[in-house]
C-alpha positions as CSV (number, residue, x, y, z in Angstrom):
1,V,55.1,106.5,62.2
2,G,55.9,103.3,63.8
3,A,59.0,104.9,65.6
4,M,56.7,107.7,66.9
5,V,54.2,105.6,68.4
6,A,57.1,103.4,69.9
7,L,58.7,106.6,71.6
8,S,55.2,107.6,72.8
9,Y,55.2,104.3,74.6
10,N,58.6,104.9,76.0
11,H,60.2,102.1,74.3
12,N,64.0,101.6,74.0
13,V,66.1,101.7,70.8
14,F,65.5,98.2,69.9
15,G,61.8,98.5,70.4
16,V,61.7,101.6,68.3
17,V,63.6,100.3,65.4
18,L,61.8,96.8,65.4
19,I,58.4,98.6,65.3
20,A,59.7,101.1,62.5
21,F,60.8,97.9,60.5
22,C,57.3,96.2,61.0
23,N,55.6,99.4,60.1
24,G,57.8,99.9,57.2
25,V,57.4,96.5,55.4
26,G,54.0,95.8,56.9
27,G,52.0,97.6,54.0
28,G,54.1,95.8,51.3
29,I,53.7,92.4,52.9
30,L,50.0,92.8,52.9
31,R,49.9,94.0,49.3
32,D,52.2,91.0,48.2
33,V,50.0,88.6,50.2
34,L,47.0,89.9,48.6
35,L,48.4,89.6,45.2
36,N,49.6,86.0,46.1
37,E,53.3,86.9,45.5
38,V,56.4,86.4,47.8
39,P,56.8,89.6,49.9
40,W,59.1,92.0,48.2
41,F,61.3,92.8,51.2
42,L,62.5,89.2,51.2
43,H,63.9,89.6,47.6
44,T,66.0,92.8,48.6
45,G,67.4,93.6,52.0
46,L,67.5,97.3,51.6
47,Y,63.8,97.7,52.0
48,G,63.6,96.6,55.6
49,T,67.2,97.9,56.3
50,I,66.2,101.6,55.4
51,S,63.0,101.2,57.5
52,M,65.2,100.3,60.6
53,G,67.8,103.0,59.7
54,V,65.1,105.7,59.5
55,G,63.8,104.5,62.8
56,L,67.2,104.7,64.4
57,I,67.8,108.2,63.1
58,Y,64.5,109.3,64.5
59,F,65.3,107.6,67.8
60,V,68.6,109.8,67.9
61,L,66.8,112.9,66.8
62,D,64.2,112.4,69.5
63,G,66.8,112.1,72.2
64,L,68.5,115.2,70.9
65,G,65.1,117.2,71.1
66,L,65.1,117.5,67.4
67,S,61.8,115.5,66.7
68,G,59.8,118.5,65.3
69,A,57.7,118.4,62.1
70,F,60.7,119.7,59.9
71,S,63.1,117.1,61.1
72,V,60.4,114.4,60.3
73,I,59.7,115.7,56.9
74,I,63.4,115.9,56.1
75,L,64.0,112.4,57.4
76,L,60.9,111.1,55.5
77,V,62.3,112.7,52.1
78,L,65.8,111.3,52.8
79,G,64.6,107.7,53.4
80,V,62.3,107.7,50.5
81,A,64.9,109.3,48.2
82,F,67.6,106.6,49.5
83,R,65.1,103.9,48.8
84,M,64.6,105.2,45.3
85,V,68.1,105.4,44.3
86,A,68.7,101.8,45.7
87,Y,66.0,100.6,43.5
88,Y,66.8,102.4,40.4
89,K,70.7,101.3,40.9
90,S,69.6,97.9,41.9
91,W,71.5,98.0,45.3
92,H,71.3,94.9,47.4
93,L,72.6,93.7,50.6
94,P,75.3,90.8,50.2
95,K,74.0,87.3,49.8
96,V,74.7,84.7,52.4
97,E,76.5,81.7,51.1
98,Y,75.7,78.4,53.0
99,K,78.4,75.8,52.9
100,Q,76.9,72.3,53.1
C-alpha cells in the first residue's frame, strides 16, 4: 500500500522503496513498542528487506503498466510466502562484524 501511495504522488524509485519499507515494518514496530519489546525487524534483516523488494517490484510493474489488481494480489502472495519460508527456515542476512 505504501508503494501505491508513493507512486500516486509521483515519487522516484527511492521514494517508493523507502515508503514501502516504512509501511511494511511500521505496524510491527508499533506492536513491539506497545509490548515493550525490541522491534522485531531489528533482529532479522529479511523483514525489512522483503518489504523493500516488494516495493521495488511494484515500481517496476507500474512502469511496465502491469499494476492491476491481479498483479498486486500475486505480488502480495509472493511477498508473504517468501517471508513465511524465511521465518520457518530461519533465514537471516549476514551479520556485520566490527573490528576494534
